[in-house]
Chimera marker file (.cmm) of the C-alpha trace (Angstrom):
<marker_set name="trace">
<marker id="1" x="157.590" y="64.783" z="97.513" r="1" g="1" b="0" radius="0.5"/>
<marker id="2" x="154.579" y="62.832" z="99.063" r="1" g="1" b="0" radius="0.5"/>
<marker id="3" x="154.776" y="59.313" z="100.185" r="1" g="1" b="0" radius="0.5"/>
<marker id="4" x="152.419" y="56.408" z="98.440" r="1" g="1" b="0" radius="0.5"/>
<marker id="5" x="148.982" y="56.641" z="100.199" r="1" g="1" b="0" radius="0.5"/>
<marker id="6" x="149.620" y="53.347" z="101.655" r="1" g="1" b="0" radius="0.5"/>
<marker id="7" x="152.631" y="54.664" z="103.283" r="1" g="1" b="0" radius="0.5"/>
<marker id="8" x="151.361" y="57.869" z="103.981" r="1" g="1" b="0" radius="0.5"/>
<marker id="9" x="148.141" y="56.454" z="105.911" r="1" g="1" b="0" radius="0.5"/>
<marker id="10" x="150.460" y="54.528" z="107.973" r="1" g="1" b="0" radius="0.5"/>
<marker id="11" x="152.488" y="57.273" z="108.487" r="1" g="1" b="0" radius="0.5"/>
<marker id="12" x="149.646" y="59.579" z="109.291" r="1" g="1" b="0" radius="0.5"/>
<marker id="13" x="148.614" y="56.997" z="112.140" r="1" g="1" b="0" radius="0.5"/>
<marker id="14" x="152.139" y="56.892" z="113.522" r="1" g="1" b="0" radius="0.5"/>
<marker id="15" x="151.400" y="59.817" z="116.266" r="1" g="1" b="0" radius="0.5"/>
<marker id="16" x="147.850" y="57.994" z="117.389" r="1" g="1" b="0" radius="0.5"/>
<marker id="17" x="150.255" y="56.615" z="120.687" r="1" g="1" b="0" radius="0.5"/>
<marker id="18" x="150.781" y="60.552" z="121.363" r="1" g="1" b="0" radius="0.5"/>
<marker id="19" x="147.003" y="61.422" z="121.081" r="1" g="1" b="0" radius="0.5"/>
<marker id="20" x="147.209" y="63.324" z="117.753" r="1" g="1" b="0" radius="0.5"/>
<marker id="21" x="145.152" y="62.373" z="115.017" r="1" g="1" b="0" radius="0.5"/>
<marker id="22" x="143.600" y="64.026" z="111.896" r="1" g="1" b="0" radius="0.5"/>
<marker id="23" x="140.064" y="63.272" z="110.178" r="1" g="1" b="0" radius="0.5"/>
<marker id="24" x="140.639" y="62.468" z="107.682" r="1" g="1" b="0" radius="0.5"/>
<marker id="25" x="143.934" y="60.727" z="107.916" r="1" g="1" b="0" radius="0.5"/>
<marker id="26" x="145.233" y="61.948" z="104.653" r="1" g="1" b="0" radius="0.5"/>
<marker id="27" x="143.453" y="65.434" z="103.708" r="1" g="1" b="0" radius="0.5"/>
<marker id="28" x="143.405" y="66.740" z="100.409" r="1" g="1" b="0" radius="0.5"/>
<marker id="29" x="144.230" y="70.386" z="99.442" r="1" g="1" b="0" radius="0.5"/>
<marker id="30" x="141.169" y="72.402" z="99.504" r="1" g="1" b="0" radius="0.5"/>
<marker id="31" x="139.724" y="70.063" z="102.481" r="1" g="1" b="0" radius="0.5"/>
<marker id="32" x="138.898" y="71.124" z="105.949" r="1" g="1" b="0" radius="0.5"/>
<marker id="33" x="141.297" y="68.665" z="108.123" r="1" g="1" b="0" radius="0.5"/>
<marker id="34" x="140.181" y="68.013" z="112.025" r="1" g="1" b="0" radius="0.5"/>
<marker id="35" x="143.058" y="67.763" z="114.541" r="1" g="1" b="0" radius="0.5"/>
<marker id="36" x="142.108" y="65.559" z="117.444" r="1" g="1" b="0" radius="0.5"/>
<marker id="37" x="144.628" y="66.136" z="120.731" r="1" g="1" b="0" radius="0.5"/>
<marker id="38" x="144.768" y="64.184" z="123.709" r="1" g="1" b="0" radius="0.5"/>
<marker id="39" x="148.466" y="64.420" z="123.874" r="1" g="1" b="0" radius="0.5"/>
<marker id="40" x="150.981" y="65.486" z="126.780" r="1" g="1" b="0" radius="0.5"/>
<marker id="41" x="149.204" y="68.959" z="127.400" r="1" g="1" b="0" radius="0.5"/>
<marker id="42" x="145.569" y="67.503" z="127.461" r="1" g="1" b="0" radius="0.5"/>
<marker id="43" x="147.004" y="64.633" z="129.854" r="1" g="1" b="0" radius="0.5"/>
<marker id="44" x="148.749" y="67.360" z="132.299" r="1" g="1" b="0" radius="0.5"/>
<marker id="45" x="145.586" y="69.154" z="133.007" r="1" g="1" b="0" radius="0.5"/>
<marker id="46" x="145.712" y="71.916" z="130.196" r="1" g="1" b="0" radius="0.5"/>
<marker id="47" x="142.448" y="74.043" z="129.979" r="1" g="1" b="0" radius="0.5"/>
<marker id="48" x="143.282" y="75.720" z="126.993" r="1" g="1" b="0" radius="0.5"/>
<marker id="49" x="145.658" y="74.522" z="123.616" r="1" g="1" b="0" radius="0.5"/>
<marker id="50" x="146.715" y="76.297" z="120.852" r="1" g="1" b="0" radius="0.5"/>
<marker id="51" x="147.703" y="74.542" z="117.386" r="1" g="1" b="0" radius="0.5"/>
<marker id="52" x="150.085" y="75.986" z="115.764" r="1" g="1" b="0" radius="0.5"/>
<marker id="53" x="149.555" y="74.744" z="112.162" r="1" g="1" b="0" radius="0.5"/>
<marker id="54" x="151.760" y="75.228" z="109.102" r="1" g="1" b="0" radius="0.5"/>
<marker id="55" x="152.425" y="73.828" z="105.323" r="1" g="1" b="0" radius="0.5"/>
<marker id="56" x="155.556" y="71.848" z="104.021" r="1" g="1" b="0" radius="0.5"/>
<marker id="57" x="159.216" y="71.847" z="105.189" r="1" g="1" b="0" radius="0.5"/>
<marker id="58" x="158.714" y="75.901" z="105.319" r="1" g="1" b="0" radius="0.5"/>
<marker id="59" x="155.684" y="76.143" z="107.680" r="1" g="1" b="0" radius="0.5"/>
<marker id="60" x="154.051" y="78.190" z="105.127" r="1" g="1" b="0" radius="0.5"/>
<marker id="61" x="150.915" y="79.670" z="105.944" r="1" g="1" b="0" radius="0.5"/>
<marker id="62" x="151.479" y="79.441" z="109.840" r="1" g="1" b="0" radius="0.5"/>
<marker id="63" x="148.767" y="80.325" z="111.628" r="1" g="1" b="0" radius="0.5"/>
<marker id="64" x="147.872" y="79.241" z="115.432" r="1" g="1" b="0" radius="0.5"/>
<marker id="65" x="144.379" y="77.959" z="116.239" r="1" g="1" b="0" radius="0.5"/>
<marker id="66" x="142.649" y="77.999" z="119.625" r="1" g="1" b="0" radius="0.5"/>
<marker id="67" x="141.416" y="74.534" z="120.101" r="1" g="1" b="0" radius="0.5"/>
<marker id="68" x="137.711" y="73.535" z="121.516" r="1" g="1" b="0" radius="0.5"/>
<marker id="69" x="137.744" y="71.152" z="124.994" r="1" g="1" b="0" radius="0.5"/>
<marker id="70" x="135.825" y="68.318" z="123.922" r="1" g="1" b="0" radius="0.5"/>
<marker id="71" x="135.193" y="65.038" z="126.120" r="1" g="1" b="0" radius="0.5"/>
<marker id="72" x="137.772" y="63.453" z="124.851" r="1" g="1" b="0" radius="0.5"/>
<marker id="73" x="141.024" y="66.252" z="124.258" r="1" g="1" b="0" radius="0.5"/>
<marker id="74" x="140.801" y="69.047" z="122.083" r="1" g="1" b="0" radius="0.5"/>
<marker id="75" x="139.640" y="69.705" z="118.467" r="1" g="1" b="0" radius="0.5"/>
<marker id="76" x="139.723" y="72.002" z="115.756" r="1" g="1" b="0" radius="0.5"/>
<marker id="77" x="139.004" y="72.226" z="112.222" r="1" g="1" b="0" radius="0.5"/>
<marker id="78" x="141.599" y="73.705" z="109.869" r="1" g="1" b="0" radius="0.5"/>
<marker id="79" x="141.390" y="74.450" z="105.967" r="1" g="1" b="0" radius="0.5"/>
<marker id="80" x="144.444" y="72.496" z="104.239" r="1" g="1" b="0" radius="0.5"/>
<marker id="81" x="146.328" y="74.549" z="101.764" r="1" g="1" b="0" radius="0.5"/>
<marker id="82" x="147.959" y="73.039" z="98.618" r="1" g="1" b="0" radius="0.5"/>
<marker id="83" x="151.165" y="71.533" z="100.000" r="1" g="1" b="0" radius="0.5"/>
<marker id="84" x="153.007" y="67.952" z="100.340" r="1" g="1" b="0" radius="0.5"/>
<marker id="85" x="152.650" y="68.269" z="104.259" r="1" g="1" b="0" radius="0.5"/>
<marker id="86" x="150.674" y="69.893" z="107.243" r="1" g="1" b="0" radius="0.5"/>
<marker id="87" x="152.916" y="70.299" z="110.344" r="1" g="1" b="0" radius="0.5"/>
<marker id="88" x="151.383" y="70.963" z="113.804" r="1" g="1" b="0" radius="0.5"/>
<marker id="89" x="152.800" y="71.548" z="117.104" r="1" g="1" b="0" radius="0.5"/>
<marker id="90" x="150.647" y="72.393" z="120.326" r="1" g="1" b="0" radius="0.5"/>
<marker id="91" x="150.875" y="74.783" z="123.302" r="1" g="1" b="0" radius="0.5"/>
<marker id="92" x="148.821" y="75.662" z="126.364" r="1" g="1" b="0" radius="0.5"/>
<marker id="93" x="147.995" y="78.802" z="127.784" r="1" g="1" b="0" radius="0.5"/>
<marker id="94" x="151.421" y="78.563" z="130.087" r="1" g="1" b="0" radius="0.5"/>
<marker id="95" x="153.620" y="78.387" z="126.986" r="1" g="1" b="0" radius="0.5"/>
<marker id="96" x="154.152" y="74.724" z="127.664" r="1" g="1" b="0" radius="0.5"/>
<marker id="97" x="154.987" y="73.264" z="124.275" r="1" g="1" b="0" radius="0.5"/>
<marker id="98" x="154.227" y="69.198" z="122.914" r="1" g="1" b="0" radius="0.5"/>
<marker id="99" x="155.961" y="69.525" z="119.581" r="1" g="1" b="0" radius="0.5"/>
<marker id="100" x="156.931" y="65.542" z="119.433" r="1" g="1" b="0" radius="0.5"/>
<marker id="101" x="160.256" y="66.688" z="121.237" r="1" g="1" b="0" radius="0.5"/>
<marker id="102" x="161.274" y="68.982" z="118.797" r="1" g="1" b="0" radius="0.5"/>
<marker id="103" x="160.055" y="66.986" z="115.778" r="1" g="1" b="0" radius="0.5"/>
<marker id="104" x="156.706" y="68.484" z="115.178" r="1" g="1" b="0" radius="0.5"/>
<marker id="105" x="153.621" y="66.064" z="114.235" r="1" g="1" b="0" radius="0.5"/>
<marker id="106" x="154.174" y="66.079" z="110.294" r="1" g="1" b="0" radius="0.5"/>
<marker id="107" x="151.036" y="64.544" z="108.363" r="1" g="1" b="0" radius="0.5"/>
<marker id="108" x="151.381" y="63.958" z="104.344" r="1" g="1" b="0" radius="0.5"/>
<marker id="109" x="148.636" y="65.371" z="102.207" r="1" g="1" b="0" radius="0.5"/>
<marker id="110" x="147.105" y="63.664" z="99.253" r="1" g="1" b="0" radius="0.5"/>
<marker id="111" x="147.920" y="64.966" z="96.101" r="1" g="1" b="0" radius="0.5"/>
<link id1="1" id2="2" r="1" g="1" b="0" radius="0.2"/>
<link id1="2" id2="3" r="1" g="1" b="0" radius="0.2"/>
<link id1="3" id2="4" r="1" g="1" b="0" radius="0.2"/>
<link id1="4" id2="5" r="1" g="1" b="0" radius="0.2"/>
<link id1="5" id2="6" r="1" g="1" b="0" radius="0.2"/>
<link id1="6" id2="7" r="1" g="1" b="0" radius="0.2"/>
<link id1="7" id2="8" r="1" g="1" b="0" radius="0.2"/>
<link id1="8" id2="9" r="1" g="1" b="0" radius="0.2"/>
<link id1="9" id2="10" r="1" g="1" b="0" radius="0.2"/>
<link id1="10" id2="11" r="1" g="1" b="0" radius="0.2"/>
<link id1="11" id2="12" r="1" g="1" b="0" radius="0.2"/>
<link id1="12" id2="13" r="1" g="1" b="0" radius="0.2"/>
<link id1="13" id2="14" r="1" g="1" b="0" radius="0.2"/>
<link id1="14" id2="15" r="1" g="1" b="0" radius="0.2"/>
<link id1="15" id2="16" r="1" g="1" b="0" radius="0.2"/>
<link id1="16" id2="17" r="1" g="1" b="0" radius="0.2"/>
<link id1="17" id2="18" r="1" g="1" b="0" radius="0.2"/>
<link id1="18" id2="19" r="1" g="1" b="0" radius="0.2"/>
<link id1="19" id2="20" r="1" g="1" b="0" radius="0.2"/>
<link id1="20" id2="21" r="1" g="1" b="0" radius="0.2"/>
<link id1="21" id2="22" r="1" g="1" b="0" radius="0.2"/>
<link id1="22" id2="23" r="1" g="1" b="0" radius="0.2"/>
<link id1="23" id2="24" r="1" g="1" b="0" radius="0.2"/>
<link id1="24" id2="25" r="1" g="1" b="0" radius="0.2"/>
<link id1="25" id2="26" r="1" g="1" b="0" radius="0.2"/>
<link id1="26" id2="27" r="1" g="1" b="0" radius="0.2"/>
<link id1="27" id2="28" r="1" g="1" b="0" radius="0.2"/>
<link id1="28" id2="29" r="1" g="1" b="0" radius="0.2"/>
<link id1="29" id2="30" r="1" g="1" b="0" radius="0.2"/>
<link id1="30" id2="31" r="1" g="1" b="0" radius="0.2"/>
<link id1="31" id2="32" r="1" g="1" b="0" radius="0.2"/>
<link id1="32" id2="33" r="1" g="1" b="0" radius="0.2"/>
<link id1="33" id2="34" r="1" g="1" b="0" radius="0.2"/>
<link id1="34" id2="35" r="1" g="1" b="0" radius="0.2"/>
<link id1="35" id2="36" r="1" g="1" b="0" radius="0.2"/>
<link id1="36" id2="37" r="1" g="1" b="0" radius="0.2"/>
<link id1="37" id2="38" r="1" g="1" b="0" radius="0.2"/>
<link id1="38" id2="39" r="1" g="1" b="0" radius="0.2"/>
<link id1="39" id2="40" r="1" g="1" b="0" radius="0.2"/>
<link id1="40" id2="41" r="1" g="1" b="0" radius="0.2"/>
<link id1="41" id2="42" r="1" g="1" b="0" radius="0.2"/>
<link id1="42" id2="43" r="1" g="1" b="0" radius="0.2"/>
<link id1="43" id2="44" r="1" g="1" b="0" radius="0.2"/>
<link id1="44" id2="45" r="1" g="1" b="0" radius="0.2"/>
<link id1="45" id2="46" r="1" g="1" b="0" radius="0.2"/>
<link id1="46" id2="47" r="1" g="1" b="0" radius="0.2"/>
<link id1="47" id2="48" r="1" g="1" b="0" radius="0.2"/>
<link id1="48" id2="49" r="1" g="1" b="0" radius="0.2"/>
<link id1="49" id2="50" r="1" g="1" b="0" radius="0.2"/>
<link id1="50" id2="51" r="1" g="1" b="0" radius="0.2"/>
<link id1="51" id2="52" r="1" g="1" b="0" radius="0.2"/>
<link id1="52" id2="53" r="1" g="1" b="0" radius="0.2"/>
<link id1="53" id2="54" r="1" g="1" b="0" radius="0.2"/>
<link id1="54" id2="55" r="1" g="1" b="0" radius="0.2"/>
<link id1="55" id2="56" r="1" g="1" b="0" radius="0.2"/>
<link id1="56" id2="57" r="1" g="1" b="0" radius="0.2"/>
<link id1="57" id2="58" r="1" g="1" b="0" radius="0.2"/>
<link id1="58" id2="59" r="1" g="1" b="0" radius="0.2"/>
<link id1="59" id2="60" r="1" g="1" b="0" radius="0.2"/>
<link id1="60" id2="61" r="1" g="1" b="0" radius="0.2"/>
<link id1="61" id2="62" r="1" g="1" b="0" radius="0.2"/>
<link id1="62" id2="63" r="1" g="1" b="0" radius="0.2"/>
<link id1="63" id2="64" r="1" g="1" b="0" radius="0.2"/>
<link id1="64" id2="65" r="1" g="1" b="0" radius="0.2"/>
<link id1="65" id2="66" r="1" g="1" b="0" radius="0.2"/>
<link id1="66" id2="67" r="1" g="1" b="0" radius="0.2"/>
<link id1="67" id2="68" r="1" g="1" b="0" radius="0.2"/>
<link id1="68" id2="69" r="1" g="1" b="0" radius="0.2"/>
<link id1="69" id2="70" r="1" g="1" b="0" radius="0.2"/>
<link id1="70" id2="71" r="1" g="1" b="0" radius="0.2"/>
<link id1="71" id2="72" r="1" g="1" b="0" radius="0.2"/>
<link id1="72" id2="73" r="1" g="1" b="0" radius="0.2"/>
<link id1="73" id2="74" r="1" g="1" b="0" radius="0.2"/>
<link id1="74" id2="75" r="1" g="1" b="0" radius="0.2"/>
<link id1="75" id2="76" r="1" g="1" b="0" radius="0.2"/>
<link id1="76" id2="77" r="1" g="1" b="0" radius="0.2"/>
<link id1="77" id2="78" r="1" g="1" b="0" radius="0.2"/>
<link id1="78" id2="79" r="1" g="1" b="0" radius="0.2"/>
<link id1="79" id2="80" r="1" g="1" b="0" radius="0.2"/>
<link id1="80" id2="81" r="1" g="1" b="0" radius="0.2"/>
<link id1="81" id2="82" r="1" g="1" b="0" radius="0.2"/>
<link id1="82" id2="83" r="1" g="1" b="0" radius="0.2"/>
<link id1="83" id2="84" r="1" g="1" b="0" radius="0.2"/>
<link id1="84" id2="85" r="1" g="1" b="0" radius="0.2"/>
<link id1="85" id2="86" r="1" g="1" b="0" radius="0.2"/>
<link id1="86" id2="87" r="1" g="1" b="0" radius="0.2"/>
<link id1="87" id2="88" r="1" g="1" b="0" radius="0.2"/>
<link id1="88" id2="89" r="1" g="1" b="0" radius="0.2"/>
<link id1="89" id2="90" r="1" g="1" b="0" radius="0.2"/>
<link id1="90" id2="91" r="1" g="1" b="0" radius="0.2"/>
<link id1="91" id2="92" r="1" g="1" b="0" radius="0.2"/>
<link id1="92" id2="93" r="1" g="1" b="0" radius="0.2"/>
<link id1="93" id2="94" r="1" g="1" b="0" radius="0.2"/>
<link id1="94" id2="95" r="1" g="1" b="0" radius="0.2"/>
<link id1="95" id2="96" r="1" g="1" b="0" radius="0.2"/>
<link id1="96" id2="97" r="1" g="1" b="0" radius="0.2"/>
<link id1="97" id2="98" r="1" g="1" b="0" radius="0.2"/>
<link id1="98" id2="99" r="1" g="1" b="0" radius="0.2"/>
<link id1="99" id2="100" r="1" g="1" b="0" radius="0.2"/>
<link id1="100" id2="101" r="1" g="1" b="0" radius="0.2"/>
<link id1="101" id2="102" r="1" g="1" b="0" radius="0.2"/>
<link id1="102" id2="103" r="1" g="1" b="0" radius="0.2"/>
<link id1="103" id2="104" r="1" g="1" b="0" radius="0.2"/>
<link id1="104" id2="105" r="1" g="1" b="0" radius="0.2"/>
<link id1="105" id2="106" r="1" g="1" b="0" radius="0.2"/>
<link id1="106" id2="107" r="1" g="1" b="0" radius="0.2"/>
<link id1="107" id2="108" r="1" g="1" b="0" radius="0.2"/>
<link id1="108" id2="109" r="1" g="1" b="0" radius="0.2"/>
<link id1="109" id2="110" r="1" g="1" b="0" radius="0.2"/>
<link id1="110" id2="111" r="1" g="1" b="0" radius="0.2"/>
</marker_set>
C-alpha cells in the first residue's frame, strides 16, 4: 500500500545522500521516470552502470537498463508500471553492486 503523498515524497528523497534520486520524485503509472545516479559506483570510477529495475516487492517486470554517463553521474529514463513501488539496484561492468547494503532503493509510485 503506498504511503500518503507527503510521507511518500519524504521517503522518495531519502536516498539523495546515497546519490540516488528520481525525477519526478513521485512518479505515476504510465509516466517515464528519470533515474539519476551519482552513488558509490560512480564515485569509485565506474565507466558503465546498469540500473536493475523492478516493481512492487516481487520485482515484477524486471529489466536492466544501461545508464548514460553525464557530467553529474549517470541517468536513464524508464517506463513506470502500474505498481505501488519501484525498486532499483545498480551494478558496474566489473559486477560490483550498489544495492543500498542489500535493502535496494525503493520508491513509492503515486496512485
